[in-house]
Backbone as a printed PyTorch tensor [residue, N CA C, xyz], in Angstrom:
tensor([[[-25.2290,  -8.3340, -17.3740],
         [-24.1120,  -7.9700, -16.5230],
         [-24.1620,  -8.8040, -15.2370]],

        [[-23.0690,  -9.4660, -14.9020],
         [-23.0640, -10.2300, -13.6510],
         [-23.0690,  -9.2980, -12.4390]],

        [[-23.6270,  -9.8180, -11.3700],
         [-23.7230,  -9.0460, -10.1380],
         [-22.7440,  -9.6290,  -9.1170]],

        [[-21.8690,  -8.7910,  -8.5720],
         [-20.8620,  -9.2270,  -7.6060],
         [-20.9640,  -8.3880,  -6.3340]],

        [[-21.9760,  -8.6090,  -5.4880],
         [-22.0930,  -7.7570,  -4.2920],
         [-20.9680,  -7.9880,  -3.2840]],

        [[-20.4550,  -9.2270,  -3.1890],
         [-19.3770,  -9.4890,  -2.2260],
         [-18.0740,  -8.8390,  -2.6860]],

        [[-17.8560,  -8.7810,  -3.9900],
         [-16.6500,  -8.1120,  -4.4920],
         [-16.7610,  -6.6100,  -4.2960]],

        [[-17.9670,  -6.0760,  -4.3990],
         [-18.1600,  -4.6470,  -4.1190],
         [-17.7290,  -4.3070,  -2.7050]],

        [[-18.0960,  -5.1590,  -1.7510],
         [-17.7130,  -4.9040,  -0.3590],
         [-16.1990,  -4.9880,  -0.1720]],

        [[-15.5850,  -5.9640,  -0.8160],
         [-14.1310,  -6.1190,  -0.7080],
         [-13.4190,  -4.9080,  -1.3060]],

        [[-13.8730,  -4.4740,  -2.4640],
         [-13.2230,  -3.3490,  -3.1360],
         [-13.4080,  -2.0580,  -2.3410]],

        [[-14.5870,  -1.8510,  -1.7860],
         [-14.7840,  -0.6600,  -0.9520],
         [-13.9030,  -0.6890,   0.2960]],

        [[-13.7260,  -1.8630,   0.8650],
         [-12.8330,  -1.9960,   2.0190],
         [-11.3900,  -1.7160,   1.6160]],

        [[-10.9820,  -2.1630,   0.4290],
         [ -9.6300,  -1.8840,  -0.0520],
         [ -9.4090,  -0.3910,  -0.2650]],

        [[-10.4130,   0.2910,  -0.7780],
         [-10.2890,   1.7420,  -0.9650],
         [-10.1350,   2.4360,   0.3850]],

        [[-10.9200,   2.0160,   1.3780],
         [-10.8080,   2.6150,   2.7140],
         [ -9.4440,   2.3150,   3.3400]],

        [[ -8.9880,   1.0790,   3.2020],
         [ -7.6920,   0.7070,   3.7770],
         [ -6.5610,   1.5010,   3.1310]],

        [[ -6.6400,   1.6800,   1.8280],
         [ -5.6160,   2.4510,   1.1280],
         [ -5.5970,   3.8960,   1.6140]],

        [[ -6.7640,   4.4640,   1.7420],
         [ -6.8340,   5.8580,   2.2020],
         [ -6.3170,   6.0040,   3.6240]],

        [[ -6.5490,   5.0180,   4.4630],
         [ -6.0870,   5.1010,   5.8430],
         [ -4.5930,   4.7800,   5.9840]],

        [[ -4.0300,   4.0560,   5.0440],
         [ -2.6160,   3.6880,   5.1440],
         [ -1.6580,   4.7610,   4.6250]],

        [[ -2.1220,   5.6500,   3.7690],
         [ -1.2410,   6.7120,   3.2790],
         [ -0.6620,   7.5540,   4.4190]],

        [[ -1.4670,   8.0600,   5.3480],
         [ -0.8670,   8.8440,   6.4460],
         [  0.0490,   8.0180,   7.3410]],

        [[ -0.2350,   6.7340,   7.4860],
         [  0.6220,   5.8750,   8.3000],
         [  2.0190,   5.7930,   7.6950]],

        [[  2.0880,   5.6440,   6.3830],
         [  3.3830,   5.5670,   5.7060],
         [  4.1390,   6.8870,   5.8550]],

        [[  3.4500,   7.9900,   5.6540],
         [  4.1160,   9.2970,   5.7730],
         [  4.6050,   9.5450,   7.2010]],

        [[  3.7970,   9.2000,   8.1950],
         [  4.2160,   9.4030,   9.5820],
         [  5.3600,   8.4770,   9.9760]],

        [[  5.3390,   7.2490,   9.4860],
         [  6.4320,   6.3260,   9.7920],
         [  7.7460,   6.8500,   9.2240]],

        [[  7.7150,   7.3310,   7.9860],
         [  8.9450,   7.8650,   7.3970],
         [  9.3660,   9.1540,   8.0790]],

        [[  8.4190,   9.9180,   8.5570],
         [  8.7120,  11.1840,   9.2500],
         [  9.5280,  10.9410,  10.5120]],

        [[  9.2610,   9.8470,  11.2170],
         [  9.9630,   9.5550,  12.4620],
         [ 11.1790,   8.6540,  12.2580]],

        [[ 11.6110,   8.5040,  11.0060],
         [ 12.7850,   7.6790,  10.7250],
         [ 14.0360,   8.2520,  11.3880]],

        [[ 14.2110,   9.5650,  11.2970],
         [ 15.3970,  10.1980,  11.9020],
         [ 15.3890,  10.0880,  13.4200]],

        [[ 14.2070,  10.1380,  14.0250],
         [ 14.1250,  10.0120,  15.4810],
         [ 14.4660,   8.6000,  15.9470]],

        [[ 14.0570,   7.6120,  15.1630],
         [ 14.3000,   6.2240,  15.5640],
         [ 15.7200,   5.7680,  15.2590]],

        [[ 16.3260,   6.3520,  14.2410],
         [ 17.6570,   5.9220,  13.8230],
         [ 18.5110,   7.1350,  13.4790]],

        [[ 18.9570,   7.9070,  14.4940],
         [ 19.7120,   9.1290,  14.2120],
         [ 21.1120,   8.8680,  13.6490]],

        [[ 21.6880,   7.6990,  13.9110],
         [ 23.0430,   7.4040,  13.4480],
         [ 23.0580,   6.7240,  12.0800]],

        [[ 21.9810,   6.7900,  11.3380],
         [ 21.8820,   6.1280,  10.0320],
         [ 22.8350,   6.7580,   9.0280]],

        [[ 23.4440,   5.8930,   8.2400],
         [ 24.3580,   6.3790,   7.2030],
         [ 23.5560,   6.9010,   6.0120]],

        [[ 24.2750,   7.5310,   5.0970],
         [ 23.6270,   8.0810,   3.9010],
         [ 22.9950,   6.9710,   3.0570]],

        [[ 23.6720,   5.8210,   2.9770],
         [ 23.1430,   4.6960,   2.1960],
         [ 21.8620,   4.1410,   2.8210]],

        [[ 21.8120,   4.0890,   4.1630],
         [ 20.6060,   3.5920,   4.8380],
         [ 19.4260,   4.5350,   4.6340]],

        [[ 19.6790,   5.8180,   4.6820],
         [ 18.6110,   6.7950,   4.4580],
         [ 18.1280,   6.7240,   3.0120]],

        [[ 19.0450,   6.5450,   2.0860],
         [ 18.6610,   6.4200,   0.6780],
         [ 17.8360,   5.1570,   0.4460]],

        [[ 18.2430,   4.0620,   1.0670],
         [ 17.4800,   2.8170,   0.9540],
         [ 16.0780,   2.9670,   1.5470]],

        [[ 15.9840,   3.6480,   2.6850],
         [ 14.6740,   3.8720,   3.3030],
         [ 13.7990,   4.7700,   2.4210]],

        [[ 14.4150,   5.7670,   1.7800],
         [ 13.6450,   6.6450,   0.8920],
         [ 13.1220,   5.8790,  -0.3220]],

        [[ 13.9200,   4.9560,  -0.8520],
         [ 13.4630,   4.1350,  -1.9710],
         [ 12.2860,   3.2620,  -1.5530]],

        [[ 12.3740,   2.6630,  -0.3770],
         [ 11.2630,   1.8370,   0.1170],
         [ 10.0160,   2.6840,   0.3290]],

        [[ 10.2150,   3.9040,   0.7960],
         [  9.0890,   4.8200,   0.9820],
         [  8.3920,   5.0890,  -0.3490]],

        [[  9.1640,   5.3500,  -1.3800],
         [  8.5970,   5.6080,  -2.7110],
         [  7.8880,   4.3660,  -3.2300]],

        [[  8.4870,   3.1850,  -3.0270],
         [  7.8420,   1.9490,  -3.4550],
         [  6.5210,   1.7320,  -2.7270]],

        [[  6.4950,   2.0130,  -1.4230],
         [  5.2520,   1.8350,  -0.6550],
         [  4.1630,   2.7680,  -1.1600]],

        [[  4.5140,   4.0180,  -1.4290],
         [  3.5300,   4.9650,  -1.9610],
         [  3.0360,   4.5040,  -3.3270]],

        [[  3.9420,   4.0160,  -4.1690],
         [  3.5480,   3.5450,  -5.5020],
         [  2.6210,   2.3360,  -5.4130]],

        [[  2.9230,   1.4070,  -4.5230],
         [  2.0770,   0.2130,  -4.3950],
         [  0.7020,   0.5900,  -3.8340]],

        [[  0.6540,   1.5070,  -2.8890],
         [ -0.6460,   1.9590,  -2.3920],
         [ -1.4380,   2.6720,  -3.4830]],

        [[ -0.7580,   3.4180,  -4.3290],
         [ -1.4310,   4.0860,  -5.4380],
         [ -2.0160,   3.0660,  -6.4090]],

        [[ -1.2590,   2.0230,  -6.7150],
         [ -1.7500,   0.9540,  -7.5890],
         [ -2.9550,   0.2680,  -6.9500]],

        [[ -2.8810,   0.0180,  -5.6480],
         [ -4.0030,  -0.6030,  -4.9430],
         [ -5.2560,   0.2480,  -5.0660]],

        [[ -5.1310,   1.5150,  -4.7810],
         [ -6.2900,   2.4010,  -4.8690],
         [ -6.8170,   2.5410,  -6.2780]],

        [[ -5.9170,   2.5830,  -7.2620],
         [ -6.3370,   2.7190,  -8.6530],
         [ -7.1410,   1.5010,  -9.1060]],

        [[ -6.6110,   0.3030,  -8.8640],
         [ -7.3290,  -0.8990,  -9.2940],
         [ -8.5920,  -1.1300,  -8.4770]],

        [[ -8.5920,  -0.7370,  -7.2220],
         [ -9.8270,  -0.8500,  -6.4320],
         [-10.8750,   0.1280,  -6.9460]],

        [[-10.4540,   1.3060,  -7.3470],
         [-11.4030,   2.2810,  -7.8970],
         [-11.9970,   1.7980,  -9.2140]],

        [[-11.1780,   1.1500, -10.0320],
         [-11.7000,   0.5750, -11.2720],
         [-12.5900,  -0.6300, -10.9570]],

        [[-12.2160,  -1.3860,  -9.9370],
         [-12.9750,  -2.5830,  -9.5730],
         [-14.3590,  -2.3070,  -9.0350]],

        [[-14.6570,  -1.0890,  -8.6730],
         [-15.9890,  -0.7710,  -8.1600],
         [-16.9880,  -0.5900,  -9.3080]],

        [[-16.4870,  -0.3850, -10.5200],
         [-17.3680,  -0.2100, -11.6680],
         [-18.0270,  -1.5440, -12.0310]],

        [[-19.1740,  -1.4820, -12.6770],
         [-19.8990,  -2.6930, -13.0670],
         [-19.4960,  -3.1310, -14.4670]],

        [[-18.6170,  -4.1110, -14.5490],
         [-18.2680,  -4.7410, -15.8100],
         [-17.7000,  -6.1160, -15.5130]],

        [[-17.4700,  -6.9020, -16.5290],
         [-17.1650,  -8.3170, -16.3350],
         [-15.7840,  -8.5920, -15.7260]],

        [[-14.8540,  -7.6660, -15.8050],
         [-13.5080,  -7.8860, -15.2680],
         [-13.3500,  -7.4300, -13.8190]],

        [[-14.4480,  -7.1820, -13.1600],
         [-14.4180,  -6.7110, -11.7720],
         [-13.6270,  -7.6440, -10.8430]],

        [[-13.8170,  -8.9770, -10.8980],
         [-13.0400,  -9.8440,  -9.9990],
         [-11.5330,  -9.7660, -10.2280]],

        [[-11.1200,  -9.5950, -11.4830],
         [ -9.6970,  -9.5090, -11.7680],
         [ -9.0910,  -8.2420, -11.1570]],

        [[ -9.7810,  -7.1110, -11.2760],
         [ -9.2660,  -5.8770, -10.7050],
         [ -9.2590,  -5.9320,  -9.1740]],

        [[-10.2420,  -6.5880,  -8.5970],
         [-10.2550,  -6.7530,  -7.1410],
         [ -9.0880,  -7.6270,  -6.6920]],

        [[ -8.7960,  -8.6620,  -7.4520],
         [ -7.6770,  -9.5400,  -7.1240],
         [ -6.3460,  -8.8060,  -7.2310]],

        [[ -6.1540,  -8.0480,  -8.3080],
         [ -4.9160,  -7.2760,  -8.4770],
         [ -4.7640,  -6.2710,  -7.3350]],

        [[ -5.8530,  -5.6310,  -6.9570],
         [ -5.8080,  -4.6740,  -5.8560],
         [ -5.4540,  -5.3580,  -4.5380]],

        [[ -6.0170,  -6.5290,  -4.3100],
         [ -5.7170,  -7.2770,  -3.0830],
         [ -4.2560,  -7.7130,  -3.0430]],

        [[ -3.7440,  -8.1860,  -4.1600],
         [ -2.3450,  -8.6280,  -4.2060],
         [ -1.3740,  -7.4540,  -4.0590]],

        [[ -1.7280,  -6.3140,  -4.6090],
         [ -0.8410,  -5.1630,  -4.4430],
         [ -0.8620,  -4.6610,  -2.9970]],

        [[ -1.9980,  -4.7870,  -2.3170],
         [ -2.0240,  -4.4260,  -0.8970],
         [ -1.1860,  -5.4060,  -0.0760]],

        [[ -1.2130,  -6.6710,  -0.4490],
         [ -0.3410,  -7.6450,   0.2160],
         [  1.1280,  -7.2940,  -0.0120]],

        [[  1.4570,  -6.8680,  -1.2300],
         [  2.8210,  -6.4210,  -1.5100],
         [  3.2070,  -5.2050,  -0.6900]],

        [[  2.2460,  -4.3080,  -0.4770],
         [  2.5180,  -3.1510,   0.3780],
         [  2.9050,  -3.5970,   1.7840]],

        [[  2.1540,  -4.5420,   2.3440],
         [  2.4560,  -4.9690,   3.7070],
         [  3.8150,  -5.6510,   3.7940]],

        [[  4.2260,  -6.3440,   2.7450],
         [  5.5810,  -6.9030,   2.7320],
         [  6.6240,  -5.7900,   2.7380]],

        [[  6.4330,  -4.7760,   1.9180],
         [  7.3620,  -3.6400,   1.8940],
         [  7.3740,  -2.8990,   3.2240]],

        [[  6.2080,  -2.7000,   3.7900],
         [  6.1240,  -1.9750,   5.0610],
         [  6.8150,  -2.7620,   6.1780]],

        [[  6.6220,  -4.0660,   6.1890],
         [  7.3180,  -4.9090,   7.1730],
         [  8.8160,  -4.8700,   6.9920]],

        [[  9.2710,  -4.8590,   5.7550],
         [ 10.7070,  -4.7760,   5.4690],
         [ 11.2470,  -3.4260,   5.9300]],

        [[ 10.4780,  -2.3580,   5.7040],
         [ 10.8790,  -1.0230,   6.1370],
         [ 11.0060,  -0.9620,   7.6630]],

        [[ 10.0220,  -1.4910,   8.3620],
         [ 10.0540,  -1.4870,   9.8300],
         [ 11.1840,  -2.3650,  10.3480]],

        [[ 11.4020,  -3.5120,   9.7120],
         [ 12.4980,  -4.3890,  10.1280],
         [ 13.8410,  -3.6870,  10.0050]],

        [[ 14.0560,  -2.9860,   8.8930],
         [ 15.3000,  -2.2280,   8.7340],
         [ 15.3990,  -1.0670,   9.7190]],

        [[ 14.2800,  -0.5180,  10.0800],
         [ 14.2690,   0.5840,  11.0420],
         [ 14.6490,   0.0970,  12.4370]],

        [[ 14.1740,  -1.0720,  12.7990],
         [ 14.4050,  -1.6030,  14.1450],
         [ 15.7970,  -2.2060,  14.2780]],

        [[ 16.2870,  -2.8340,  13.2220],
         [ 17.5940,  -3.5140,  13.3390],
         [ 18.7280,  -2.6210,  12.9040]]])
């Protein structure tokens, strides 16, 4: 069995980041009405869809990071998928904030 101590550290960091980002997403969506009280029904629906996508991407990140902590030969692939899904989360979160501000 190959040994990947650096990937173990990356995957553990991804698990921690995922756990810490879930409340951030919920709190950001919670204050959507305060930041944009004049939002139309379509804007609120679009924001709710982005919220669901962000939660789904964070779930995928945590799932693949949890699998990536196990000792088997595909560990680097699962760490990579987890890293890319976290990058996708940040793109969605930035898009959500951009729509909130503009």
